[in-house]
C-alpha positions as CSV (number, residue, x, y, z in Angstrom):
1,M,-4.9,10.1,15.0
2,T,-5.6,11.2,10.9
3,A,-7.9,9.7,9.0
4,V,-5.8,6.6,7.8
5,D,-5.5,5.9,11.6
6,D,-9.1,6.1,12.0
7,Y,-9.7,4.0,8.9
8,I,-7.4,1.5,10.6
9,A,-8.7,1.6,14.2
10,S,-12.2,0.7,12.8
11,L,-10.8,-2.9,11.0
12,P,-11.6,-6.1,12.5
13,D,-8.6,-7.1,15.4
14,D,-7.3,-9.5,13.0
15,I,-6.5,-7.2,10.6
16,R,-5.7,-4.1,12.3
17,E,-2.3,-5.5,12.9
18,P,-1.0,-6.3,9.3
19,V,-2.9,-2.9,8.0
20,T,-0.5,-1.3,10.5
21,L,2.3,-2.7,9.1
22,A,1.6,-2.2,5.7
23,A,0.6,0.9,6.3
24,D,3.5,2.0,8.3
25,A,6.0,0.3,5.3
26,I,4.1,2.5,3.2
27,R,4.7,5.7,5.3
28,G,8.9,4.7,6.0
29,G,8.7,4.6,2.4
30,L,7.3,7.6,0.9
31,P,8.2,10.3,4.4
32,G,5.5,12.4,5.1
33,A,3.1,11.6,2.3
34,P,-0.4,13.5,3.3
35,E,-3.1,11.3,4.5
36,K,-7.1,10.1,4.0
37,V,-9.4,8.0,2.8
38,R,-11.2,7.1,-0.7
39,Y,-13.8,5.2,-1.2
40,G,-13.3,3.1,2.3
41,M,-9.7,2.6,2.3
42,A,-7.1,4.6,3.0
43,A,-4.9,6.5,0.3
44,I,-1.9,8.5,-0.1
45,I,-1.6,11.6,-2.0
46,M,2.0,12.1,-4.2
47,G,2.1,15.1,-6.0
48,G,-1.7,16.3,-4.8
49,R,-3.1,13.4,-6.4
50,Y,-4.8,9.9,-4.8
51,A,-1.5,7.8,-5.8
52,I,-1.7,4.6,-3.8
53,H,-3.9,2.8,-1.7
54,L,-4.3,0.1,0.7
55,A,-6.9,-2.3,1.9
56,G,-8.0,-4.6,4.9
57,W,-10.2,-7.6,3.2
58,K,-11.4,-10.5,5.3
59,K,-8.4,-12.3,3.8
60,H,-6.0,-10.5,2.5
61,L,-4.3,-6.8,2.5
62,G,-4.5,-5.3,-0.9
63,I,-2.3,-2.2,-2.7
64,Y,-3.8,-0.3,-5.8
65,P,-3.2,1.0,-8.7
66,V,0.7,-0.5,-8.9
67,A,2.3,0.6,-12.4
68,E,5.4,-1.6,-13.4
69,L,8.0,-1.6,-11.5
70,E,11.4,-1.8,-12.6
71,P,12.1,-5.3,-13.3
72,D,14.5,-6.3,-10.5
73,L,11.5,-5.5,-8.3
74,E,8.3,-6.6,-10.7
75,A,10.1,-10.1,-9.9
76,Q,10.1,-9.6,-6.1
77,V,5.8,-8.0,-7.0
78,A,5.0,-11.2,-9.3
79,R,3.8,-13.6,-6.2
80,Y,1.1,-11.1,-5.4
81,R,0.1,-9.5,-8.1
82,S,-3.6,-10.1,-9.0
83,G,-4.5,-8.3,-12.2
84,K,-3.2,-5.7,-13.7
85,D,-2.5,-3.2,-11.6
86,S,-3.3,-4.3,-8.0
87,L,-0.9,-6.4,-5.1
88,R,-2.9,-9.0,-3.0
89,F,-0.3,-10.3,0.0
90,P,-3.4,-12.7,2.2
91,Y,-2.3,-13.4,6.2
92,R,-2.3,-16.6,6.3
93,D,1.0,-15.8,4.6
94,T,3.4,-14.4,6.0
95,I,3.4,-10.3,4.9
96,P,7.0,-8.9,3.5
97,Y,6.7,-5.1,4.8
98,D,10.2,-4.2,3.4
99,L,8.8,-5.5,-0.1
100,I,5.6,-2.5,0.6
101,E,8.0,-0.4,2.0
102,K,10.1,-0.7,-1.1
103,V,7.1,-0.6,-4.2
104,A,6.0,2.5,-2.4
105,F,9.3,4.0,-2.9
106,A,9.4,2.6,-6.7
107,L,5.8,4.1,-6.8
108,G,7.0,7.9,-5.4
109,R,10.0,8.0,-8.0
110,Q,7.5,6.8,-11.2
111,H,4.9,10.1,-9.6
112,A,7.4,12.3,-9.9
113,E,9.3,11.3,-13.2
114,T,5.8,11.7,-14.6
115,T,4.3,14.6,-12.8
């Protein structure tokens, strides 16, 4: 078990499943990326830097930071934008895990281009 798996296991039952599925989606978009817990959230590392944080909150799943994406993908995430660099996925809605995987992949590409 990784520290991220331990973080997920510590979440309340009703939050654990969506966070697990979101973590799996991020892992699918960034296969093999190192993981840690940072600031009490799951964190994915790219190029030796913390690149994506995932948190299960009381009413939503949060992914941070999410820089502006290519226009087509940005249009898909627009309804989930919360502030300049955050995505919020309310548990009351169907969470688009395939979109989360696409975002992780795109952020990995962006990070590779800037390092």
